[in-house]
C-alpha positions as CSV (number, residue, x, y, z in Angstrom):
1,X,0.0,0.0,0.0
2,X,1.3,3.5,-0.9
3,X,0.6,6.2,1.7
4,X,1.0,9.9,1.1
5,X,3.5,11.7,3.4
6,X,0.7,13.7,5.0
7,X,-0.9,10.7,6.5
8,X,2.4,9.5,8.1
9,X,2.9,12.7,10.1
10,X,0.1,11.6,12.4
11,X,2.4,9.2,14.3
12,X,5.5,11.4,14.3
13,X,5.2,12.6,17.8
14,X,4.6,9.2,19.3
15,X,7.8,7.7,17.9
16,X,10.2,10.6,17.8
17,X,9.9,11.9,21.3
18,X,9.8,8.4,22.9
19,X,9.3,9.6,26.4
20,X,6.7,10.7,28.8
21,X,8.4,14.1,29.0
22,X,7.4,14.8,25.4
23,X,7.6,18.6,25.6
24,X,11.0,18.9,27.4
25,X,12.9,20.1,24.5
26,X,14.4,23.5,24.8
27,X,15.8,26.2,27.0
28,X,15.8,29.3,24.9
29,X,14.7,32.9,24.8
30,X,11.5,33.5,22.8
31,X,10.0,36.8,21.8
32,X,6.5,36.8,20.6
33,X,5.4,40.5,20.9
34,X,8.0,41.9,18.5
35,X,9.9,40.2,15.6
36,X,13.4,39.9,16.9
37,X,14.5,38.9,13.4
38,X,16.0,41.9,11.6
39,X,14.4,40.6,8.4
40,X,10.9,40.5,10.0
41,X,11.4,43.9,11.6
42,X,12.3,45.3,8.2
43,X,9.3,43.7,6.6
44,X,7.1,45.1,9.3
45,X,8.4,48.6,8.7
46,X,7.8,48.3,5.0
47,X,4.3,47.1,5.5
48,X,3.5,50.0,7.9
49,X,4.9,52.5,5.3
50,X,2.4,51.2,2.8
51,X,4.6,49.0,0.6
52,X,1.9,46.7,-0.8
53,X,4.4,44.4,-2.5
54,X,6.6,43.8,0.5
55,X,4.7,40.7,1.8
56,X,4.5,39.0,-1.6
57,X,8.2,39.6,-2.2
58,X,9.0,38.3,1.2
59,X,7.1,35.0,0.6
60,X,8.7,34.6,-2.8
61,X,12.1,34.9,-1.3
62,X,11.2,32.4,1.5
63,X,9.8,30.0,-1.1
64,X,13.1,30.2,-2.9
65,X,15.6,30.3,0.0
66,X,13.7,28.3,2.6
67,X,13.0,28.7,6.3
68,X,13.5,29.2,9.2
69,X,15.3,32.5,9.0
70,X,18.7,32.2,10.7
71,X,20.5,35.4,11.6
72,X,23.4,36.5,13.9
73,X,22.7,38.2,17.2
74,X,24.1,41.7,17.3
75,X,27.0,41.9,19.7
76,X,27.0,38.1,20.4
77,X,29.6,35.6,19.2
78,X,27.6,32.8,20.9
79,X,24.0,33.0,19.8
80,X,21.9,33.0,16.7
81,X,18.3,34.1,16.0
82,X,16.0,31.4,14.5
83,X,12.7,32.7,13.3
84,X,10.0,30.1,12.6
85,X,7.5,31.1,9.9
86,X,4.0,29.9,9.2
87,X,1.9,31.1,6.3
88,X,-1.8,30.8,7.0
89,X,-3.9,29.6,4.1
90,X,-7.2,29.7,6.0
91,X,-8.8,31.4,9.0
92,X,-6.2,30.9,11.8
93,X,-6.7,31.7,15.5
94,X,-3.4,30.4,16.7
95,X,-0.2,28.5,15.6
96,X,2.1,26.6,17.9
97,X,5.7,25.4,17.5
98,X,6.0,22.0,19.0
99,X,9.2,20.4,20.4
100,X,10.8,23.8,20.7
101,X,10.7,25.8,24.0
102,X,7.6,26.5,25.9
103,X,5.1,25.2,23.4
104,X,2.1,26.6,25.3
105,X,3.1,30.1,24.0
106,X,1.8,30.4,20.4
107,X,3.4,32.1,17.5
108,X,2.7,35.8,16.9
109,X,0.9,37.3,13.8
110,X,2.7,40.0,11.9
111,X,0.3,42.9,11.8
112,X,-2.9,41.7,9.9
113,X,-1.0,39.5,7.4
114,X,-0.9,35.8,6.8
115,X,2.5,35.6,8.4
116,X,2.9,34.0,11.8
117,X,6.3,33.8,13.5
118,X,8.2,32.9,16.6
119,X,11.8,33.9,17.2
120,X,14.2,31.8,19.3
121,X,17.7,32.9,20.5
122,X,19.9,29.8,20.5
123,X,23.5,29.0,20.9
124,X,25.5,28.3,17.7
125,X,25.8,24.6,16.9
126,X,22.3,23.7,18.0
127,X,20.7,20.7,16.2
128,X,17.0,20.2,16.7
129,X,13.6,19.1,15.2
130,X,10.3,20.9,15.3
131,X,6.8,20.9,13.9
132,X,3.7,23.2,13.7
133,X,0.1,22.9,14.8
134,X,-2.6,25.4,14.1
135,X,-6.0,26.2,15.5
136,X,-5.6,24.3,18.8
137,X,-7.6,24.8,22.0
138,X,-6.3,27.1,24.6
139,X,-3.3,25.5,26.2
140,X,-5.0,25.5,29.6
141,X,-7.5,23.0,28.2
142,X,-4.8,20.6,27.0
143,X,-4.8,17.2,28.7
144,X,-1.9,15.6,27.0
145,X,0.3,16.5,24.1
146,X,-0.3,13.2,22.2
147,X,-3.9,14.2,21.4
148,X,-2.5,16.8,19.0
149,X,-0.3,14.4,17.1
150,X,-2.7,14.3,14.2
151,X,-2.5,18.1,13.9
152,X,1.3,18.3,13.6
153,X,2.7,19.6,10.3
154,X,6.2,19.9,9.1
155,X,7.6,23.2,7.9
156,X,6.7,23.4,4.2
157,X,9.5,26.0,3.6
158,X,12.2,23.8,5.2
159,X,13.7,21.2,2.8
160,X,15.6,19.5,5.6
161,X,13.5,16.7,7.1
162,X,14.6,14.0,9.6
163,X,13.0,10.6,9.6
164,X,12.9,7.8,12.2
165,X,12.5,4.4,10.7
166,X,11.8,1.6,13.2
167,X,11.2,-1.3,10.8
168,X,13.4,-1.7,7.7
169,X,11.0,-4.3,6.3
170,X,8.2,-1.8,6.1
171,X,9.4,1.4,4.5
172,X,6.1,3.2,5.2
173,X,6.7,3.1,9.0
174,X,8.5,6.4,8.9
175,X,8.0,9.4,11.0
176,X,9.2,12.9,10.0
177,X,10.0,16.2,11.6
178,X,11.5,19.4,10.2
179,X,15.2,19.8,11.2
180,X,17.6,22.6,11.8
181,X,21.4,22.4,12.1
182,X,22.9,25.8,13.1
183,X,26.5,26.7,12.1
184,X,29.2,24.9,14.1
185,X,26.9,21.9,14.8
186,X,29.0,19.1,16.1
187,X,29.9,16.6,13.3
188,X,28.3,13.1,13.4
189,X,31.2,11.6,11.5
190,X,31.1,8.2,13.2
191,X,27.6,7.5,12.0
192,X,28.5,8.1,8.3
193,X,29.6,5.3,6.1
194,X,33.3,5.4,5.2
195,X,34.2,3.7,1.9
196,X,37.4,2.2,3.2
197,X,36.0,0.7,6.4
198,X,35.1,-3.0,6.3
199,X,31.5,-3.6,7.4
200,X,30.1,-6.0,9.9
201,X,26.9,-8.0,9.4
202,X,23.4,-7.2,10.7
203,X,20.8,-10.0,10.8
204,X,17.2,-9.8,11.8
205,X,15.6,-12.6,13.8
206,X,12.6,-13.2,16.1
207,X,13.0,-14.0,19.8
208,X,10.3,-15.7,21.9
209,X,10.5,-14.9,25.6
210,X,9.3,-17.3,28.2
211,X,9.7,-14.6,30.9
212,X,7.4,-12.1,29.0
213,X,5.3,-14.6,27.1
214,X,5.6,-12.9,23.8
215,X,7.7,-12.6,20.6
216,X,9.6,-9.7,19.1
217,X,12.1,-8.8,16.4
218,X,15.7,-8.5,17.3
219,X,18.8,-7.5,15.3
220,X,22.3,-9.0,15.8
221,X,25.4,-7.2,14.7
222,X,28.6,-9.1,14.3
223,X,31.9,-7.2,13.4
224,X,33.9,-7.7,10.3
225,X,36.1,-10.8,10.7
226,X,33.8,-12.3,13.3
227,X,34.8,-15.9,14.1
228,X,33.6,-18.1,17.0
229,X,37.1,-19.4,17.5
230,X,38.5,-16.1,18.6
231,X,38.3,-14.8,22.2
232,X,34.8,-13.9,23.4
233,X,33.4,-10.6,22.0
234,X,32.2,-7.7,24.2
235,X,28.4,-7.5,24.2
236,X,26.2,-4.4,23.6
237,X,22.4,-4.8,24.2
238,X,20.1,-1.9,23.1
239,X,16.4,-1.3,23.6
240,X,14.3,0.2,20.7
241,X,16.3,-2.1,18.4
242,X,14.6,-1.0,15.1
243,X,15.3,2.6,15.8
244,X,19.0,2.0,16.7
245,X,19.5,-0.1,13.6
246,X,17.7,2.0,11.0
247,X,17.9,5.5,12.4
248,X,20.8,5.7,14.8
249,X,23.0,3.8,12.3
250,X,24.5,1.7,15.1
251,X,26.1,-0.8,12.7
252,X,27.9,2.0,10.9
253,X,29.1,3.6,14.1
254,X,30.4,0.2,15.4
255,X,32.2,-0.4,12.1
256,X,33.9,2.9,12.2
257,X,34.9,2.8,15.8
258,X,36.3,-0.8,15.5
259,X,38.2,0.1,12.3
260,X,39.7,3.1,14.0
261,X,40.9,1.0,17.0
262,X,38.8,3.0,19.4
263,X,36.8,0.1,20.7
264,X,37.4,-3.7,20.6
265,X,35.3,-5.8,18.2
266,X,32.0,-6.5,19.9
267,X,28.6,-8.2,19.2
268,X,25.4,-6.1,19.5
269,X,21.9,-7.3,20.1
270,X,19.2,-4.7,19.3
271,X,15.9,-5.6,20.9
272,X,12.5,-4.3,19.7
273,X,9.8,-3.0,22.1
274,X,6.2,-3.5,21.0
275,X,4.9,-1.7,24.2
276,X,7.5,1.0,25.2
277,X,5.4,2.5,28.0
278,X,5.0,-0.8,29.8
279,X,8.3,-2.5,29.0
280,X,10.6,0.4,29.5
281,X,9.3,2.0,32.6
282,X,11.6,0.3,35.1
283,X,9.9,-3.0,34.3
284,X,11.4,-5.8,36.5
285,X,10.2,-8.6,34.3
286,X,11.8,-6.9,31.2
287,X,15.0,-6.6,33.1
288,X,14.9,-10.3,33.8
289,X,14.2,-11.0,30.1
290,X,17.3,-9.2,29.1
291,X,19.6,-10.7,31.8
292,X,18.2,-14.2,31.8
293,X,17.2,-14.8,28.2
294,X,18.8,-12.3,25.7
295,X,22.3,-12.4,27.2
296,X,22.6,-16.2,27.7
297,X,21.3,-16.6,24.1
298,X,23.9,-14.2,22.8
299,X,26.7,-16.0,24.7
300,X,25.5,-19.4,23.3
301,X,25.0,-18.3,19.7
302,X,27.4,-15.4,19.1
303,X,30.5,-16.1,21.3
304,X,29.6,-13.1,23.5
305,X,31.6,-12.5,26.7
306,X,30.4,-13.5,30.2
307,X,32.3,-10.7,31.8
308,X,30.0,-7.9,33.1
309,X,32.7,-5.3,32.7
310,X,32.6,-6.0,28.9
311,X,28.8,-6.0,28.7
312,X,26.7,-2.9,28.0
313,X,23.0,-2.3,28.4
314,X,21.8,0.9,26.6
315,X,18.8,2.9,25.4
316,X,17.3,6.3,24.7
317,X,14.5,8.2,26.5
318,X,12.4,5.6,28.3
319,X,14.9,3.0,26.9
320,X,17.7,4.8,28.8
321,X,15.6,4.8,32.0
322,X,15.1,1.0,31.6
323,X,18.8,0.5,30.9
324,X,19.7,2.2,34.3
325,X,17.0,0.1,36.0
326,X,18.4,-3.1,34.4
327,X,21.9,-2.1,35.7
328,X,20.5,-1.6,39.2
329,X,18.8,-5.1,39.3
330,X,21.4,-7.1,37.2
331,X,24.8,-5.6,37.8
332,X,26.1,-9.2,37.9
333,X,25.3,-9.3,34.1
334,X,25.6,-5.8,32.9
335,X,28.6,-3.8,34.2
336,X,28.0,-0.8,31.9
337,X,24.9,1.5,31.5
338,X,24.5,3.7,28.4
339,X,21.6,6.2,28.5
340,X,20.7,8.9,26.1
341,X,18.3,11.6,27.2
342,X,16.7,9.3,29.7
343,X,13.4,9.9,31.4
344,X,14.7,9.9,34.9
345,X,11.8,12.0,36.2
346,X,9.7,8.8,36.1
347,X,7.9,7.5,39.2
348,X,5.8,4.4,39.7
349,X,2.0,4.8,40.0
350,X,1.1,5.8,43.5
351,X,4.4,7.5,44.3
352,X,4.2,11.2,45.1
353,X,7.8,12.2,44.5
354,X,9.5,12.2,41.1
355,X,12.9,10.7,40.3
356,X,12.2,7.3,41.8
357,X,15.4,5.8,40.3
358,X,17.6,8.5,41.7
359,X,16.4,7.7,45.2
360,X,17.0,4.0,44.6
361,X,20.7,4.5,43.7
362,X,21.1,7.0,46.6
363,X,19.7,4.4,49.1
364,X,21.6,1.3,47.7
365,X,25.2,0.2,48.2
366,X,27.5,1.1,45.3
367,X,27.3,-1.5,42.6
368,X,30.0,-2.6,40.1
369,X,28.6,-0.4,37.4
370,X,30.0,2.3,35.1
371,X,27.8,4.9,33.6
372,X,27.9,7.0,30.4
373,X,24.8,9.2,29.8
374,X,23.8,12.5,28.4
375,X,21.0,15.1,28.1
376,X,20.4,17.9,25.7
377,X,20.8,21.5,26.5
378,X,17.6,22.0,24.7
379,X,15.7,19.5,26.9
380,X,15.4,22.0,29.8
381,X,11.8,23.0,29.3
382,X,8.8,20.9,30.2
383,X,5.7,22.5,28.7
384,X,3.3,20.9,31.2
385,X,5.4,22.3,34.1
386,X,5.3,25.8,32.7
387,X,1.5,25.5,32.1
388,X,0.7,24.0,35.5
389,X,2.5,26.9,37.2
390,X,0.0,29.3,35.5
391,X,-3.1,27.6,36.7
392,X,-5.2,29.2,39.4
393,X,-4.8,26.2,41.7
394,X,-1.3,25.3,40.7
395,X,0.2,22.5,42.8
396,X,3.5,23.0,44.7
397,X,6.5,23.2,42.5
398,X,8.0,20.0,43.9
399,X,4.9,18.1,42.7
400,X,5.2,19.3,39.1
401,X,7.4,17.0,36.9
402,X,11.0,18.2,36.7
403,X,12.7,18.6,33.3
404,X,14.7,16.0,31.6
405,X,17.9,18.0,31.8
406,X,17.5,18.7,35.5
407,X,16.8,15.0,36.3
408,X,19.8,13.8,34.4
409,X,22.0,16.3,36.2
410,X,20.5,15.2,39.5
411,X,21.3,11.5,38.8
412,X,24.8,12.4,37.7
413,X,25.4,14.1,41.1
414,X,23.9,11.2,43.0
415,X,26.1,8.7,41.3
416,X,29.2,10.7,41.7
417,X,28.5,11.1,45.4
418,X,28.2,7.3,45.7
419,X,31.6,6.9,44.1
420,X,30.4,5.5,40.7
421,X,32.5,5.9,37.5
422,X,30.4,8.4,35.5
423,X,30.9,9.9,32.0
424,X,28.2,12.6,31.6
425,X,27.9,15.0,28.7
426,X,25.4,17.6,27.4
427,X,24.8,18.1,23.7
428,X,23.4,21.2,22.0
429,X,20.2,19.7,20.8
430,X,16.7,18.4,21.7
431,X,15.0,15.0,22.1
432,X,15.4,12.5,19.3
433,X,17.7,10.4,17.2
434,X,18.8,13.4,15.1
435,X,21.2,14.0,18.0
436,X,21.5,10.6,19.6
437,X,22.9,8.9,16.5
438,X,25.8,11.3,16.6
439,X,26.5,11.1,20.3
440,X,26.3,7.3,20.6
441,X,30.0,6.8,19.7
442,X,31.4,8.9,22.6
443,X,29.5,6.7,25.1
444,X,30.8,3.5,23.6
445,X,34.3,4.8,23.8
446,X,33.8,6.0,27.3
447,X,32.6,2.6,28.5
448,X,34.8,0.1,26.6
449,X,37.2,2.3,24.6
450,X,40.7,1.2,23.9
451,X,41.9,4.8,23.4
452,X,40.3,8.3,23.6
453,X,38.2,9.7,20.8
454,X,40.3,12.0,18.5
455,X,39.4,15.6,18.2
456,X,37.5,16.6,15.0
457,X,39.2,19.2,12.9
458,X,37.3,22.3,11.7
459,X,37.7,20.9,8.2
460,X,35.4,18.0,9.1
461,X,32.7,20.1,10.8
462,X,30.1,19.6,8.1
463,X,26.4,19.1,8.9
464,X,25.1,15.5,8.6
465,X,22.1,16.6,6.6
466,X,21.9,18.9,3.7
467,X,19.5,21.8,3.2
468,X,20.8,23.2,-0.1
469,X,18.4,21.2,-2.4
470,X,16.6,23.3,-4.9
471,X,12.9,23.3,-4.0
472,X,11.7,22.7,-7.6
473,X,14.4,20.2,-8.5
474,X,13.3,16.8,-9.8
475,X,16.3,15.2,-8.1
476,X,16.8,15.1,-4.3
477,X,20.6,15.6,-4.3
478,X,22.8,17.9,-6.3
479,X,26.6,17.8,-6.1
480,X,29.2,19.6,-8.2
481,X,31.6,17.2,-9.8
482,X,34.2,17.5,-12.5
483,X,32.4,16.8,-15.9
484,X,34.9,14.1,-16.8
485,X,33.8,12.1,-13.8
486,X,30.0,12.6,-14.1
487,X,29.5,10.2,-17.0
488,X,31.1,7.4,-15.0
489,X,28.4,7.6,-12.3
490,X,25.3,7.7,-14.5
491,X,23.2,4.6,-14.1
492,X,20.9,2.6,-11.8
493,X,22.2,1.4,-8.4
494,X,20.8,-1.2,-6.1
495,X,21.7,-1.9,-2.5
496,X,24.3,-4.3,-1.3
497,X,22.6,-7.7,-0.9
498,X,23.1,-7.8,2.8
499,X,20.5,-5.0,3.3
500,X,16.8,-5.7,3.1
501,X,15.6,-2.3,1.7
502,X,14.0,-2.5,-1.7
503,X,14.8,0.8,-3.3
504,X,17.2,1.8,-6.1
505,X,18.8,5.1,-7.0
506,X,19.2,6.7,-10.4
507,X,22.2,8.9,-11.0
508,X,22.0,11.4,-13.8
509,X,23.8,14.5,-15.1
510,X,22.0,17.7,-15.5
511,X,23.2,21.3,-15.6
512,X,26.8,20.2,-14.9
513,X,25.8,18.5,-11.7
514,X,25.1,15.0,-10.5
515,X,21.5,14.4,-9.6
516,X,20.2,11.4,-7.6
517,X,16.7,10.0,-7.7
518,X,15.4,7.2,-5.5
519,X,12.6,4.8,-6.3
520,X,11.0,2.0,-4.4
521,X,10.5,-1.3,-6.1
522,X,7.5,-3.7,-5.7
523,X,6.6,-6.6,-7.9
524,X,5.4,-5.1,-11.2
525,X,5.4,-1.6,-9.6
526,X,7.7,1.3,-9.4
527,X,7.1,4.3,-7.1
528,X,8.7,7.4,-8.5
529,X,8.8,10.8,-6.8
530,X,8.5,14.2,-8.3
531,X,10.5,17.3,-7.4
532,X,12.6,17.1,-4.2
533,X,9.7,15.7,-2.1
534,X,11.7,12.6,-1.3
535,X,13.0,14.6,1.7
536,X,9.4,14.3,2.9
537,X,9.2,10.6,2.1
538,X,10.9,7.3,2.5
539,X,14.6,8.1,2.1
540,X,15.5,11.3,3.9
541,X,19.1,12.1,4.7
542,X,20.3,10.6,1.4
543,X,23.7,11.9,0.3
544,X,26.6,11.4,-2.0
545,X,30.0,10.6,-0.5
546,X,33.1,11.0,-2.6
547,X,36.3,9.0,-2.4
548,X,39.3,11.3,-2.5
549,X,43.0,10.9,-2.8
550,X,45.6,12.4,-0.5
551,X,45.4,15.7,-2.4
552,X,41.6,15.9,-2.1
553,X,40.9,15.0,-5.7
554,X,37.7,13.1,-6.3
555,X,38.5,9.6,-7.5
556,X,35.2,7.7,-6.9
557,X,31.6,7.9,-5.7
558,X,29.7,6.3,-2.9
559,X,25.9,6.6,-2.5
560,X,24.6,6.3,1.0
561,X,21.1,6.5,2.6
562,X,22.6,7.8,5.8
563,X,21.8,4.5,7.4
564,X,24.9,2.5,6.4
565,X,23.3,1.3,3.2
566,X,26.0,1.3,0.5
567,X,24.7,1.5,-3.0
568,X,27.3,-0.3,-5.1
569,X,25.7,-2.2,-8.0
570,X,24.4,-0.9,-11.3
571,X,21.3,-2.6,-12.8
572,X,19.3,-2.0,-16.0
573,X,16.5,0.4,-15.4
574,X,13.0,-1.1,-14.9
575,X,11.1,1.9,-16.2
576,X,10.5,2.1,-19.9
577,X,11.6,5.1,-21.8
578,X,8.5,7.2,-22.4
579,X,8.1,10.3,-24.7
580,X,5.2,12.5,-25.6
581,X,1.9,12.8,-23.6
582,X,0.5,9.8,-21.8
583,X,-2.8,9.6,-19.9
584,X,-2.8,7.9,-16.5
585,X,-5.6,6.1,-14.8
586,X,-5.7,7.4,-11.2
587,X,-6.2,5.5,-8.0
588,X,-9.6,5.6,-6.5
589,X,-8.8,7.5,-3.3
590,X,-8.0,10.8,-5.1
591,X,-10.4,13.2,-6.9
592,X,-7.8,14.0,-9.6
593,X,-8.8,12.9,-13.1
594,X,-5.7,12.6,-15.3
595,X,-2.0,13.2,-15.5
596,X,0.3,13.9,-18.4
597,X,4.0,13.1,-18.6
598,X,6.6,14.3,-21.0
599,X,9.9,12.9,-22.1
600,X,12.3,10.7,-20.2
601,X,15.4,11.6,-18.3
602,X,18.0,8.9,-18.0
603,X,15.2,6.3,-17.8
604,X,13.2,7.8,-15.1
605,X,10.2,10.0,-15.7
606,X,9.6,13.7,-15.5
607,X,6.0,14.7,-14.8
608,X,4.1,17.8,-15.7
609,X,0.6,19.0,-15.0
610,X,0.2,16.2,-12.5
611,X,-3.5,16.3,-11.9
612,X,-6.2,17.7,-14.2
613,X,-8.0,18.7,-11.1
614,X,-6.2,19.5,-7.8
615,X,-6.5,16.9,-5.1
616,X,-6.7,19.1,-2.1
617,X,-3.0,19.8,-1.9
618,X,-2.2,16.3,-0.6
619,X,-0.9,14.9,-3.9
620,X,-2.4,12.1,-5.9
621,X,-1.6,8.5,-6.5
622,X,-1.6,7.2,-10.1
623,X,-1.1,4.0,-12.0
624,X,0.5,3.9,-15.4
625,X,-0.1,0.9,-17.7
626,X,3.1,0.3,-19.8
627,X,2.9,-2.8,-21.8
628,X,2.0,-5.8,-19.5
629,X,3.3,-4.0,-16.4
630,X,1.7,-1.5,-14.1
631,X,3.9,1.2,-12.7
632,X,2.7,3.2,-9.7
633,X,3.7,6.8,-9.1
634,X,3.2,8.9,-6.0
635,X,2.8,12.5,-6.9
636,X,3.0,15.0,-4.2
637,X,1.8,18.5,-5.2
638,X,0.3,19.9,-8.4
639,X,2.5,21.1,-11.3
640,X,6.2,21.7,-11.7
């Protein structure tokens, strides 16, 4: 089944924030009464002076250059201004920015225009995700942030989208959010495929638990050169297995760290969680499942160590909370705890005080455990806490849930006071795998590292995602390469056989640039994308990596999905070369009537005048009969 991107946003909040503290995302200054942004201030003055074209010209520029508006702060070398923009297309009573700061404070409207804005003052190097929601009830009537998940929308002016994929066997289980990486953002180089690094193997399996009485997917990573006859391998066990495999790029990170000699070769087991809220909230039975079933199974089948000091339990958000709880109960199995932005405010039902786990460690004798954990500097605001404090009958401050940043700092202090070995860091970002995939490496090095992590040079400080894609481009990636090399890369690429994804890439030359187009394959079907909308679809974060010699000259090309999927093999294209106008028969769920195409571009199809009748702005799904085969195209938007 093919699903438009708009329908997939509904579940974005539920997967991306992953914890009960869904709003704890940012400590930042916000100004809603006046546009801090110099560009917005200038626009406001032009409008007040009677410049009737000012607003139209502004939106044309934003449509071309993208949003949010990012500007320096006068007199500050540390901070940047980030102005979020929303263009109202209907009667709008309010607009909220979710996942960024105190979300109970709405955006402001610029005079009586269709422009809504909210300006944040952030430190340089911040990396974060955000979404919008319009026409919501008054925040004081909110009873839970998840009720608004269906109203969340990505920023249509921001081409940079971040996706979390939990299940590589179902490419439609993808959740998206708009993303921003400010200048000087820390590189995430360990999670990027390196052409010269040998790769390990990732296998998917099913595990039936007698302790829990259920079955779940698991993924097993074995390093390059794995052999049962060697000395036992260190063992890494992670919760939220699908997310760590497909979004955090754990296999690529392990490949790179092992090849660099920073950690010893190890085996990793990534365990899926069908019910996160129940299984990852300091669940004693789940802790037993990991210690008494998963670890013995890994030792018996994958030559994993039986030494606790070489065994790690890890997770993110609620998964990080559970990892620390597993360490508390089973330090005889797991000697290392790795937690990323963990929900340490948690308390069991019936408890009055927050931070239950902190109190357990404070009251218990010191265990043979080592900790490496983190929190985001932008996880210091909890929207419900701010809102509760405004209510007429507000509860005492100590009864309102503390922020994620505060509770992680509190646990750090407790553990240090007990004499534990603690590696604690704070990253410049908010809640989600956009940040965790980059910080994972430092925790592995801290716990089982052979030598310290090398410093990253300024030359390598490049963002992990790209936002320079032309909005109206038919391809999703554009890279300048010497013309003599371009022709060598033209063709159709498929994944390395060890990966289970079923998409291909087409590489073409246009306007002296390489262009890359992805397509999903199904039996007798091809799903092609128009424009650059694949950033809002199944393969975000796709990029080209170049092999360079010692002088920096490009000598080869690597295609990478950003998840460790190396595209190395060319295949004949499955789509027939089509020219002239062709009429399509549309799928039944859209009200569009017809689509015309023209020409062919390196064996994938350009479209024009997608729908004879607009389909409500949500795109339209069409089938093309070509010979005996049927090709399916997902078209998002009307016209090019």
